[in-house]
N, C-alpha and C positions, 0 to 999 in steps of 0.2 A: 332277864326276860327278853325274848326275841320278838321284835315287832315285825310280823309279817302281815299280809293283807287281812286275814280273818281277825287277828288280835286288834289291829288298828281300827278296822270297821266296827268291831264290837265295843271298843273303848269310846269311839265317837258317838255311837248310838246310845251307849249308856249315859254319857254326859248329857246328851240332848233329852233323853228320857227322864233323867233326874231333874233337869231344869223345867221341863214341861210339867212333870208331876208336882214340883214345888209351886209353880205358878197356879196350877189348878187347885192344889190343896190350900194355898193361902187365900184363895178367892179374891185375888187382886183384880182380875179381868174376867170377862165372860168366857166360858169354856170354848165356845165357838171361835172367839177371837184368838185364844191361845192355840187351838188346834189348827186353825186355818191360816193364821198369819205369823204367829210368833215361832211355833215349832219348825215350820219350813224355813223360815229365815235363819233360825239357829243352826239348822242343818247345812244350809248353803254357806253361812259364815264359817262354820267348822270345816267344811270341805275346802274353802278358799284358804283358810289359815293352815290347814294340813298341807295343801299343795305348796304354799309359799315356804313352809317350814322344811319340807322335803327338798325343795330347790335350794334353799339357803344351806342346808346340810350338805348337799352335793357340792355346792360352791366351796364351802369351808373344807371339805374333805380333799378337794383337788388343789388347794392353795397351800 
């Protein structure tokens, strides 16, 4: 599997969507809280982790 931009973005969005749907489905928090606070923070964390993972991979590839 080749990870290009569309595949990577789709995988990230799928993970966030599954997590959001799980929280809404389990009725752990109010839906407004999940959609306005938890989902955006999951997306931001995922983007930060993706960026750090890419940079670490570039570092490992050059050493």
